[in-house]
VEXKENU-485040 format. One record per residue: residue number from 1; chain; x negated, y, z of N, C-alpha, C, CB in turn. Coordinates in nm, 3 decimals. Glycine has a CB too. Layout:
+------+-------+---------+---------+---------+---------+---------+---------+---------+---------+---------+---------+---------+---------+
! resi ! chain !      nu !      nv !      nw !     cau !     cav !     caw !      cu !      cv !      cw !     cbu !     cbv !     cbw !
+------+-------+---------+---------+---------+---------+---------+---------+---------+---------+---------+---------+---------+---------+
!  NUM !     A !       X !       Y !       Z !       X !       Y !       Z !       X !       Y !       Z !       X !       Y !       Z !
...
+------+-------+---------+---------+---------+---------+---------+---------+---------+---------+---------+---------+---------+---------+
//
This chain:
+------+-------+---------+---------+---------+---------+---------+---------+---------+---------+---------+---------+---------+---------+
! resi ! chain !      nu !      nv !      nw !     cau !     cav !     caw !      cu !      cv !      cw !     cbu !     cbv !     cbw !
+------+-------+---------+---------+---------+---------+---------+---------+---------+---------+---------+---------+---------+---------+
!    1 !     A ! -20.469 !   7.977 !  12.923 ! -20.425 !   8.138 !  12.911 ! -20.457 !   8.183 !  12.803 ! -20.481 !   8.234 !  13.003 !
!    2 !     A ! -20.567 !   8.205 !  12.709 ! -20.611 !   8.258 !  12.628 ! -20.537 !   8.212 !  12.495 ! -20.738 !   8.245 !  12.643 !
!    3 !     A ! -20.511 !   8.081 !  12.465 ! -20.421 !   8.008 !  12.391 ! -20.304 !   8.053 !  12.366 ! -20.404 !   7.904 !  12.435 !
!    4 !     A ! -20.223 !   8.066 !  12.514 ! -20.092 !   8.125 !  12.550 ! -20.099 !   8.249 !  12.457 ! -20.071 !   8.161 !  12.718 !
!    5 !     A ! -20.181 !   8.355 !  12.500 ! -20.188 !   8.469 !  12.411 ! -20.204 !   8.506 !  12.298 ! -20.238 !   8.516 !  12.430 !
!    6 !     A ! -20.273 !   8.407 !  12.226 ! -20.307 !   8.402 !  12.067 ! -20.203 !   8.381 !  12.021 ! -20.400 !   8.305 !  12.009 !
!    7 !     A ! -20.108 !   8.262 !  12.085 ! -19.977 !   8.218 !  12.015 ! -19.883 !   8.332 !  12.038 ! -19.912 !   8.075 !  12.073 !
!    8 !     A ! -19.863 !   8.387 !  12.105 ! -19.771 !   8.499 !  12.143 ! -19.838 !   8.640 !  12.029 ! -19.788 !   8.534 !  12.345 !
!    9 !     A ! -19.941 !   8.646 !  12.035 ! -19.973 !   8.748 !  11.915 ! -19.958 !   8.721 !  11.783 ! -20.096 !   8.784 !  11.915 !
!   10 !     A ! -19.982 !   8.606 !  11.770 ! -19.946 !   8.569 !  11.607 ! -19.786 !   8.578 !  11.597 ! -20.000 !   8.393 !  11.558 !
!   11 !     A ! -19.701 !   8.519 !  11.683 ! -19.545 !   8.525 !  11.684 ! -19.512 !   8.676 !  11.671 ! -19.475 !   8.459 !  11.827 !
!   12 !     A ! -19.568 !   8.770 !  11.722 ! -19.562 !   8.916 !  11.720 ! -19.570 !   8.969 !  11.613 ! -19.645 !   8.973 !  11.784 !
!   13 !     A ! -19.684 !   8.955 !  11.564 ! -19.735 !   8.988 !  11.370 ! -19.616 !   8.926 !  11.302 ! -19.911 !   8.887 !  11.292 !
!   14 !     A ! -19.601 !   8.804 !  11.320 ! -19.501 !   8.717 !  11.210 ! -19.349 !   8.818 !  11.208 ! -19.460 !   8.517 !  11.285 !
!   15 !     A ! -19.306 !   8.850 !  11.345 ! -19.191 !   8.955 !  11.365 ! -19.216 !   9.051 !  11.286 ! -19.172 !   9.013 !  11.500 !
!   16 !     A ! -19.335 !   9.123 !  11.301 ! -19.360 !   9.250 !  11.269 ! -19.356 !   9.255 !  11.131 ! -19.477 !   9.299 !  11.321 !
!   17 !     A ! -19.433 !   9.152 !  11.049 ! -19.412 !   9.125 !  10.937 ! -19.274 !   9.125 !  10.843 ! -19.460 !   9.031 !  10.946 !
!   18 !     A ! -19.211 !   9.025 !  10.938 ! -19.064 !   9.020 !  10.911 ! -18.984 !   9.140 !  10.907 ! -19.005 !   8.944 !  11.003 !
!   19 !     A ! -18.983 !   9.207 !  10.991 ! -18.923 !   9.341 !  10.979 ! -18.951 !   9.440 !  10.876 ! -18.948 !   9.401 !  11.085 !
!   20 !     A ! -19.092 !   9.448 !  10.808 ! -19.124 !   9.525 !  10.736 ! -19.044 !   9.477 !  10.611 ! -19.261 !   9.539 !  10.737 !
!   21 !     A ! -19.076 !   9.329 !  10.591 ! -18.987 !   9.289 !  10.470 ! -18.855 !   9.313 !  10.492 ! -18.996 !   9.147 !  10.432 !
!   22 !     A ! -18.794 !   9.307 !  10.562 ! -18.631 !   9.342 !  10.594 ! -18.602 !   9.508 !  10.567 ! -18.591 !   9.304 !  10.779 !
!   23 !     A ! -18.692 !   9.588 !  10.624 ! -18.659 !   9.733 !  10.627 ! -18.735 !   9.734 !  10.455 ! -18.745 !   9.848 !  10.787 !
!   24 !     A ! -18.787 !   9.681 !  10.407 ! -18.816 !   9.717 !  10.255 ! -18.697 !   9.682 !  10.158 ! -18.947 !   9.636 !  10.202 !
!   25 !     A ! -18.616 !   9.568 !  10.202 ! -18.523 !   9.495 !  10.122 ! -18.420 !   9.581 !  10.145 ! -18.496 !   9.346 !  10.154 !
!   26 !     A ! -18.370 !   9.644 !  10.281 ! -18.267 !   9.744 !  10.305 ! -18.259 !   9.860 !  10.199 ! -18.289 !   9.802 !  10.442 !
!   27 !     A ! -18.411 !   9.897 !  10.203 ! -18.433 !  10.057 !  10.125 ! -18.358 !  10.012 !   9.983 ! -18.639 !  10.120 !  10.093 !
!   28 !     A ! -18.425 !   9.873 !   9.938 ! -18.417 !   9.844 !   9.802 ! -18.241 !   9.832 !   9.788 ! -18.515 !   9.694 !   9.762 !
!   29 !     A ! -18.181 !   9.778 !   9.842 ! -18.019 !   9.746 !   9.866 ! -17.963 !   9.876 !   9.848 ! -17.972 !   9.682 !  10.023 !
!   30 !     A ! -18.014 !   9.986 !   9.946 ! -17.960 !  10.097 !   9.969 ! -17.963 !  10.194 !   9.830 ! -18.030 !  10.152 !  10.089 !
!   31 !     A ! -18.073 !  10.173 !   9.779 ! -18.103 !  10.240 !   9.636 ! -18.000 !  10.178 !   9.536 ! -18.266 !  10.209 !   9.578 !
!   32 !     A ! -17.983 !  10.076 !   9.498 ! -17.914 !  10.016 !   9.435 ! -17.752 !  10.040 !   9.438 ! -17.956 !   9.908 !   9.463 !
!   33 !     A ! -17.722 !  10.026 !   9.582 ! -17.571 !  10.089 !   9.605 ! -17.544 !  10.265 !   9.565 ! -17.539 !  10.068 !   9.784 !
!   34 !     A ! -17.647 !  10.343 !   9.596 ! -17.645 !  10.471 !   9.536 ! -17.653 !  10.488 !   9.373 ! -17.754 !  10.539 !   9.597 !
!   35 !     A ! -17.734 !  10.403 !   9.297 ! -17.713 !  10.404 !   9.174 ! -17.597 !  10.344 !   9.153 ! -17.806 !  10.356 !   9.108 !
!   36 !     A ! -17.568 !  10.261 !   9.187 ! -17.396 !  10.201 !   9.152 ! -17.296 !  10.333 !   9.155 ! -17.327 !  10.071 !   9.299 !
!   37 !     A ! -17.318 !  10.402 !   9.248 ! -17.211 !  10.513 !   9.281 ! -17.235 !  10.653 !   9.156 ! -17.245 !  10.574 !   9.470 !
!   38 !     A ! -17.348 !  10.639 !   9.147 ! -17.389 !  10.733 !   9.044 ! -17.326 !  10.697 !   8.919 ! -17.538 !  10.738 !   9.027 !
!   39 !     A ! -17.357 !  10.583 !   8.858 ! -17.299 !  10.542 !   8.737 ! -17.170 !  10.538 !   8.725 ! -17.335 !  10.435 !   8.705 !
!   40 !     A ! -17.093 !  10.508 !   8.826 ! -16.948 !  10.474 !   8.864 ! -16.883 !  10.632 !   8.815 ! -16.926 !  10.425 !   9.059 !
!   41 !     A ! -16.944 !  10.723 !   8.901 ! -16.934 !  10.879 !   8.882 ! -16.940 !  10.944 !   8.738 ! -17.050 !  10.942 !   8.957 !
!   42 !     A ! -17.062 !  10.905 !   8.678 ! -17.086 !  11.001 !   8.571 ! -17.026 !  10.923 !   8.450 ! -17.248 !  11.045 !   8.552 !
!   43 !     A ! -16.960 !  10.825 !   8.488 ! -16.854 !  10.756 !   8.358 ! -16.728 !  10.761 !   8.388 ! -16.871 !  10.599 !   8.322 !
!   44 !     A ! -16.689 !  10.853 !   8.467 ! -16.559 !  10.878 !   8.496 ! -16.495 !  11.013 !   8.436 ! -16.552 !  10.876 !   8.638 !
!   45 !     A ! -16.378 !  10.998 !   8.442 ! -16.316 !  11.135 !   8.353 ! -16.205 !  11.204 !   8.446 ! -16.231 !  11.085 !   8.189 !
!   46 !     A ! -16.181 !  11.313 !   8.458 ! -16.091 !  11.363 !   8.526 ! -15.968 !  11.422 !   8.455 ! -16.150 !  11.446 !   8.597 !
!   47 !     A ! -15.851 !  11.337 !   8.491 ! -15.715 !  11.360 !   8.388 ! -15.582 !  11.422 !   8.476 ! -15.661 !  11.190 !   8.315 !
!   48 !     A ! -15.541 !  11.557 !   8.432 ! -15.443 !  11.582 !   8.474 ! -15.293 !  11.569 !   8.391 ! -15.476 !  11.687 !   8.513 !
!   49 !     A ! -15.177 !  11.545 !   8.487 ! -15.050 !  11.507 !   8.419 ! -14.986 !  11.597 !   8.492 ! -14.993 !  11.358 !   8.423 !
!   50 !     A ! -14.906 !  11.669 !   8.410 ! -14.799 !  11.753 !   8.436 ! -14.671 !  11.724 !   8.449 ! -14.795 !  11.828 !   8.362 !
!   51 !     A ! -14.577 !  11.780 !   8.556 ! -14.456 !  11.747 !   8.588 ! -14.377 !  11.774 !   8.491 ! -14.416 !  11.795 !   8.693 !
!   52 !     A ! -14.372 !  11.882 !   8.437 ! -14.324 !  11.905 !   8.298 ! -14.403 !  11.937 !   8.184 ! -14.243 !  11.996 !   8.301 !
!   53 !     A ! -14.354 !  11.963 !   8.056 ! -14.440 !  11.950 !   7.920 ! -14.462 !  12.087 !   7.899 ! -14.367 !  11.875 !   7.784 !
!   54 !     A ! -14.377 !  12.189 !   7.968 ! -14.416 !  12.338 !   7.940 ! -14.416 !  12.408 !   8.090 ! -14.298 !  12.419 !   7.827 !
!   55 !     A ! -14.548 !  12.507 !   8.075 ! -14.557 !  12.564 !   8.206 ! -14.437 !  12.711 !   8.193 ! -14.744 !  12.606 !   8.240 !
!   56 !     A ! -14.387 !  12.732 !   8.346 ! -14.273 !  12.856 !   8.353 ! -14.377 !  12.918 !   8.441 ! -14.090 !  12.830 !   8.426 !
!   57 !     A ! -14.366 !  13.068 !   8.367 ! -14.433 !  13.168 !   8.417 ! -14.380 !  13.203 !   8.605 ! -14.401 !  13.294 !   8.299 !
!   58 !     A ! -14.485 !  13.269 !   8.676 ! -14.446 !  13.311 !   8.826 ! -14.384 !  13.179 !   8.907 ! -14.321 !  13.442 !   8.821 !
!   59 !     A ! -14.412 !  13.071 !   8.850 ! -14.345 !  12.928 !   8.950 ! -14.452 !  12.844 !   8.957 ! -14.207 !  12.827 !   8.880 !
!   60 !     A ! -14.442 !  12.770 !   9.020 ! -14.555 !  12.665 !   9.085 ! -14.512 !  12.564 !   8.953 ! -14.524 !  12.588 !   9.286 !
!   61 !     A ! -14.622 !  12.522 !   8.895 ! -14.622 !  12.383 !   8.772 ! -14.704 !  12.315 !   8.862 ! -14.701 !  12.399 !   8.587 !
!   62 !     A ! -14.658 !  12.182 !   8.888 ! -14.718 !  12.051 !   9.004 ! -14.792 !  11.956 !   8.865 ! -14.541 !  11.929 !   9.122 !
!   63 !     A ! -14.921 !  11.965 !   8.872 ! -15.030 !  11.854 !   8.835 ! -15.068 !  11.741 !   8.912 ! -15.147 !  11.910 !   8.819 !
!   64 !     A ! -15.070 !  11.620 !   8.860 ! -15.115 !  11.527 !   8.923 ! -15.247 !  11.510 !   8.827 ! -15.010 !  11.411 !   8.943 !
!   65 !     A ! -15.388 !  11.502 !   8.910 ! -15.499 !  11.465 !   8.898 ! -15.584 !  11.302 !   8.911 ! -15.531 !  11.548 !   8.971 !
!   66 !     A ! -15.632 !  11.250 !   8.824 ! -15.657 !  11.146 !   8.840 ! -15.772 !  11.113 !   8.793 ! -15.578 !  11.087 !   8.810 !
!   67 !     A ! -15.891 !  11.040 !   8.854 ! -15.997 !  10.966 !   8.827 ! -15.973 !  10.839 !   8.831 ! -16.092 !  10.992 !   8.899 !
!   68 !     A ! -15.939 !  10.787 !   8.694 ! -15.878 !  10.680 !   8.679 ! -15.979 !  10.556 !   8.706 ! -15.816 !  10.685 !   8.549 !
!   69 !     A ! -15.967 !  10.498 !   8.822 ! -16.020 !  10.370 !   8.886 ! -15.943 !  10.320 !   9.003 ! -16.160 !  10.390 !   8.931 !
!   70 !     A ! -15.979 !  10.176 !   9.035 ! -15.929 !  10.123 !   9.131 ! -16.030 !  10.131 !   9.253 ! -15.888 !   9.997 !   9.091 !
!   71 !     A ! -16.106 !  10.171 !   9.225 ! -16.252 !  10.189 !   9.315 ! -16.240 !  10.277 !   9.399 ! -16.380 !  10.229 !   9.244 !
!   72 !     A ! -16.265 !  10.289 !   9.551 ! -16.281 !  10.432 !   9.600 ! -16.402 !  10.481 !   9.546 ! -16.283 !  10.448 !   9.754 !
!   73 !     A ! -16.390 !  10.646 !   9.551 ! -16.522 !  10.692 !   9.511 ! -16.564 !  10.775 !   9.634 ! -16.521 !  10.778 !   9.370 !
!   74 !     A ! -16.711 !  10.791 !   9.632 ! -16.777 !  10.858 !   9.720 ! -16.694 !  11.014 !   9.749 ! -16.929 !  10.866 !   9.661 !
!   75 !     A ! -16.740 !  11.063 !   9.876 ! -16.665 !  11.201 !   9.902 ! -16.715 !  11.291 !   9.792 ! -16.698 !  11.272 !  10.056 !
!   76 !     A ! -16.617 !  11.385 !   9.767 ! -16.638 !  11.499 !   9.643 ! -16.545 !  11.616 !   9.700 ! -16.577 !  11.440 !   9.465 !
!   77 !     A ! -16.595 !  11.717 !   9.638 ! -16.503 !  11.846 !   9.682 ! -16.450 !  11.868 !   9.506 ! -16.617 !  12.015 !   9.775 !
!   78 !     A ! -16.329 !  11.911 !   9.535 ! -16.234 !  11.984 !   9.443 ! -16.251 !  12.144 !   9.418 ! -16.095 !  11.962 !   9.501 !
!   79 !     A ! -16.272 !  12.175 !   9.307 ! -16.270 !  12.351 !   9.290 ! -16.192 !  12.399 !   9.173 ! -16.427 !  12.419 !   9.265 !
!   80 !     A ! -16.126 !  12.482 !   9.200 ! -16.062 !  12.575 !   9.086 ! -16.149 !  12.685 !   9.035 ! -15.932 !  12.645 !   9.137 !
!   81 !     A ! -16.175 !  12.643 !   8.909 ! -16.270 !  12.735 !   8.844 ! -16.211 !  12.869 !   8.768 ! -16.347 !  12.650 !   8.743 !
!   82 !     A ! -16.243 !  13.001 !   8.790 ! -16.210 !  13.133 !   8.746 ! -16.304 !  13.203 !   8.692 ! -16.164 !  13.204 !   8.836 !
!   83 !     A ! -16.281 !  13.285 !   8.617 ! -16.379 !  13.407 !   8.557 ! -16.350 !  13.538 !   8.609 ! -16.368 !  13.426 !   8.398 !
!   84 !     A ! -16.481 !  13.593 !   8.642 ! -16.460 !  13.744 !   8.683 ! -16.575 !  13.796 !   8.606 ! -16.465 !  13.783 !   8.856 !
!   85 !     A ! -16.548 !  13.832 !   8.496 ! -16.634 !  13.911 !   8.429 ! -16.732 !  13.783 !   8.365 ! -16.709 !  14.032 !   8.535 !
!   86 !     A ! -16.844 !  13.806 !   8.354 ! -16.933 !  13.700 !   8.322 ! -16.965 !  13.606 !   8.420 ! -17.045 !  13.748 !   8.279 !
!   87 !     A ! -16.881 !  13.619 !   8.549 ! -16.932 !  13.509 !   8.673 ! -16.828 !  13.404 !   8.693 ! -16.955 !  13.586 !   8.832 !
!   88 !     A ! -16.874 !  13.291 !   8.713 ! -16.798 !  13.200 !   8.734 ! -16.734 !  13.202 !   8.913 ! -16.886 !  13.076 !   8.684 !
!   89 !     A ! -16.626 !  13.167 !   8.929 ! -16.580 !  13.200 !   9.084 ! -16.544 !  13.056 !   9.069 ! -16.445 !  13.332 !   9.134 !
!   90 !     A ! -16.560 !  12.989 !   9.204 ! -16.521 !  12.871 !   9.286 ! -16.435 !  12.874 !   9.384 ! -16.613 !  12.821 !   9.340 !
!   91 !     A ! -16.319 !  12.827 !   9.358 ! -16.224 !  12.813 !   9.496 ! -16.201 !  12.678 !   9.534 ! -16.076 !  12.877 !   9.481 !
!   92 !     A ! -16.243 !  12.640 !   9.671 ! -16.230 !  12.534 !   9.705 ! -16.074 !  12.463 !   9.723 ! -16.304 !  12.543 !   9.804 !
!   93 !     A ! -16.043 !  12.349 !   9.673 ! -15.919 !  12.292 !   9.644 ! -15.909 !  12.178 !   9.742 ! -15.905 !  12.250 !   9.497 !
!   94 !     A ! -16.010 !  12.100 !   9.754 ! -16.009 !  11.970 !   9.844 ! -16.170 !  11.966 !   9.892 ! -15.957 !  11.813 !   9.748 !
!   95 !     A ! -16.189 !  11.924 !  10.027 ! -16.297 !  11.913 !  10.055 ! -16.344 !  11.775 !  10.096 ! -16.313 !  11.998 !  10.133 !
!   96 !     A ! -16.461 !  11.702 !  10.097 ! -16.479 !  11.553 !  10.136 ! -16.384 !  11.501 !  10.082 ! -16.482 !  11.513 !  10.274 !
!   97 !     A ! -16.308 !  11.498 !   9.986 ! -16.216 !  11.399 !   9.937 ! -16.271 !  11.269 !   9.882 ! -16.140 !  11.457 !   9.839 !
!   98 !     A ! -16.197 !  11.145 !   9.895 ! -16.246 !  11.031 !   9.877 ! -16.154 !  10.971 !   9.754 ! -16.248 !  10.954 !  10.012 !
!   99 !     A ! -16.018 !  10.998 !   9.763 ! -15.942 !  10.944 !   9.698 ! -15.937 !  10.980 !   9.548 ! -15.841 !  10.958 !   9.759 !
!  100 !     A ! -15.896 !  10.880 !   9.462 ! -15.901 !  10.913 !   9.291 ! -15.771 !  11.001 !   9.267 ! -15.890 !  10.754 !   9.179 !
!  101 !     A ! -15.681 !  11.035 !   9.331 ! -15.581 !  11.091 !   9.306 ! -15.560 !  11.241 !   9.373 ! -15.491 !  11.000 !   9.336 !
!  102 !     A ! -15.529 !  11.342 !   9.318 ! -15.483 !  11.446 !   9.391 ! -15.390 !  11.572 !   9.315 ! -15.606 !  11.496 !   9.452 !
!  103 !     A ! -15.305 !  11.670 !   9.424 ! -15.250 !  11.745 !   9.330 ! -15.285 !  11.869 !   9.336 ! -15.130 !  11.737 !   9.328 !
!  104 !     A ! -15.217 !  11.964 !   9.234 ! -15.256 !  12.077 !   9.201 ! -15.133 !  12.151 !   9.168 ! -15.352 !  12.070 !   9.102 !
!  105 !     A ! -15.122 !  12.279 !   9.208 ! -15.024 !  12.349 !   9.197 ! -15.069 !  12.486 !   9.101 ! -14.974 !  12.371 !   9.338 !
!  106 !     A ! -15.005 !  12.526 !   8.986 ! -15.073 !  12.607 !   8.890 ! -14.951 !  12.713 !   8.875 ! -15.126 !  12.521 !   8.743 !
!  107 !     A ! -14.975 !  12.836 !   8.902 ! -14.875 !  12.917 !   8.914 ! -14.924 !  13.019 !   8.801 ! -14.851 !  12.971 !   9.065 !
!  108 !     A ! -14.851 !  13.017 !   8.663 ! -14.918 !  13.122 !   8.546 ! -14.848 !  13.267 !   8.596 ! -14.864 !  13.075 !   8.355 !
!  109 !     A ! -14.977 !  13.368 !   8.589 ! -14.948 !  13.503 !   8.637 ! -14.865 !  13.596 !   8.506 ! -15.108 !  13.575 !   8.686 !
!  110 !     A ! -14.883 !  13.527 !   8.405 ! -14.827 !  13.612 !   8.291 ! -14.809 !  13.516 !   8.153 ! -14.936 !  13.746 !   8.259 !
!  111 !     A ! -14.788 !  13.571 !   8.042 ! -14.735 !  13.484 !   7.908 ! -14.898 !  13.422 !   7.887 ! -14.654 !  13.603 !   7.741 !
!  112 !     A ! -14.997 !  13.512 !   7.904 ! -15.106 !  13.448 !   7.839 ! -15.198 !  13.344 !   7.943 ! -15.196 !  13.569 !   7.778 !
!  113 !     A ! -15.150 !  13.331 !   8.066 ! -15.203 !  13.262 !   8.138 ! -15.120 !  13.122 !   8.158 ! -15.228 !  13.339 !   8.246 !
!  114 !     A ! -15.220 !  13.067 !   8.053 ! -15.132 !  12.897 !   8.039 ! -15.246 !  12.803 !   8.012 ! -15.002 !  12.875 !   7.886 !
!  115 !     A ! -15.362 !  12.852 !   8.116 ! -15.481 !  12.739 !   8.106 ! -15.524 !  12.725 !   8.264 ! -15.632 !  12.796 !   7.995 !
!  116 !     A ! -15.560 !  12.644 !   8.289 ! -15.674 !  12.660 !   8.405 ! -15.788 !  12.559 !   8.426 ! -15.608 !  12.660 !   8.537 !
!  117 !     A ! -15.879 !  12.556 !   8.487 ! -16.003 !  12.454 !   8.510 ! -16.014 !  12.432 !   8.621 ! -16.132 !  12.488 !   8.472 !
!  118 !     A ! -16.034 !  12.278 !   8.674 ! -16.087 !  12.206 !   8.807 ! -16.217 !  12.141 !   8.781 ! -15.985 !  12.092 !   8.862 !
!  119 !     A ! -16.298 !  12.141 !   8.870 ! -16.413 !  12.063 !   8.900 ! -16.412 !  11.959 !   9.001 ! -16.506 !  12.143 !   8.932 !
!  120 !     A ! -16.442 !  11.848 !   8.975 ! -16.469 !  11.748 !   9.079 ! -16.624 !  11.728 !   9.116 ! -16.411 !  11.615 !   9.031 !
!  121 !     A ! -16.659 !  11.777 !   9.190 ! -16.819 !  11.803 !   9.219 ! -16.857 !  11.682 !   9.326 ! -16.852 !  11.976 !   9.296 !
!  122 !     A ! -16.934 !  11.574 !   9.279 ! -17.018 !  11.485 !   9.369 ! -17.149 !  11.497 !   9.384 ! -17.010 !  11.366 !   9.338 !
!  123 !     A ! -17.161 !  11.499 !   9.548 ! -17.295 !  11.533 !   9.569 ! -17.353 !  11.377 !   9.627 ! -17.308 !  11.675 !   9.683 !
!  124 !     A ! -17.426 !  11.294 !   9.527 ! -17.504 !  11.181 !   9.553 ! -17.632 !  11.223 !   9.594 ! -17.512 !  11.093 !   9.443 !
!  125 !     A ! -17.665 !  11.234 !   9.730 ! -17.816 !  11.234 !   9.784 ! -17.831 !  11.370 !   9.746 ! -17.934 !  11.123 !   9.715 !
!  126 !     A ! -17.932 !  11.343 !   9.637 ! -18.001 !  11.456 !   9.598 ! -17.968 !  11.496 !   9.447 ! -18.149 !  11.429 !   9.620 !
!  127 !     A ! -17.880 !  11.419 !   9.430 ! -17.816 !  11.446 !   9.275 ! -17.656 !  11.522 !   9.287 ! -17.796 !  11.270 !   9.184 !
!  128 !     A ! -17.612 !  11.610 !   9.194 ! -17.500 !  11.670 !   9.211 ! -17.405 !  11.634 !   9.062 ! -17.536 !  11.830 !   9.243 !
!  129 !     A ! -17.324 !  11.565 !   9.068 ! -17.233 !  11.518 !   8.949 ! -17.118 !  11.602 !   8.953 ! -17.187 !  11.364 !   8.956 !
!  130 !     A ! -17.086 !  11.687 !   8.815 ! -16.996 !  11.749 !   8.830 ! -16.886 !  11.698 !   8.688 ! -17.050 !  11.896 !   8.850 !
!  131 !     A ! -16.787 !  11.688 !   8.739 ! -16.662 !  11.616 !   8.638 ! -16.556 !  11.754 !   8.610 ! -16.556 !  11.457 !   8.741 !
!  132 !     A ! -16.558 !  11.820 !   8.483 ! -16.460 !  11.902 !   8.462 ! -16.319 !  11.879 !   8.447 ! -16.491 !  11.952 !   8.378 !
!  133 !     A ! -16.217 !  11.933 !   8.472 ! -16.095 !  11.886 !   8.420 ! -16.006 !  12.020 !   8.362 ! -16.017 !  11.801 !   8.542 !
!  134 !     A ! -15.980 !  12.061 !   8.232 ! -15.925 !  12.164 !   8.163 ! -15.789 !  12.149 !   8.137 ! -15.987 !  12.184 !   8.051 !
!  135 !     A ! -15.709 !  12.238 !   8.160 ! -15.548 !  12.194 !   8.129 ! -15.523 !  12.334 !   8.030 ! -15.419 !  12.180 !   8.301 !
!  136 !     A ! -15.445 !  12.314 !   7.914 ! -15.419 !  12.442 !   7.860 ! -15.293 !  12.364 !   7.793 ! -15.547 !  12.527 !   7.759 !
!  137 !     A ! -15.185 !  12.471 !   7.793 ! -15.030 !  12.405 !   7.762 ! -14.939 !  12.517 !   7.706 ! -14.950 !  12.341 !   7.913 !
!  138 !     A ! -14.822 !  12.490 !   7.674 ! -14.765 !  12.591 !   7.583 ! -14.657 !  12.633 !   7.746 ! -14.672 !  12.514 !   7.393 !
!  139 !     A ! -14.658 !  12.781 !   7.707 ! -14.576 !  12.860 !   7.844 ! -14.420 !  12.878 !   7.768 ! -14.663 !  13.056 !   7.899 !
!  140 !     A ! -14.320 !  12.864 !   7.851 ! -14.198 !  12.863 !   7.814 ! -14.127 !  12.996 !   7.910 ! -14.139 !  12.706 !   7.836 !
!  141 !     A ! -14.037 !  13.055 !   7.860 ! -13.969 !  13.188 !   7.961 ! -13.856 !  13.131 !   7.980 ! -13.943 !  13.354 !   7.899 !
+------+-------+---------+---------+---------+---------+---------+---------+---------+---------+---------+---------+---------+---------+
//
């Protein structure tokens, strides 16, 4: 009876050791995947492609924005950035977005309104990575 209990205790100890090893390996793999996502995001750029070569005032001007890659991105938010005096104002355009392509319609309000700024923001665990996209074009009447 004592021999059976001793063998069972040894097997339980071996299983507990194996569980600890697997948990450590899982943590290491998770860290590696998070680092891979981080490196992919910080090496990206946001590219805007207009439908037309000139902006038309008071009409929608469609742009396609790309984060050029064939790989899927982790979730991110897209904001339009405007200025209110010295304060930067963020207007959410896309939330928890995963695709590498999105559309944005820009409507210039005046002759001087010929540029805009978007920001793709990734929340990679405890690190926020921001990729800006700035468009400045010619305005036609």
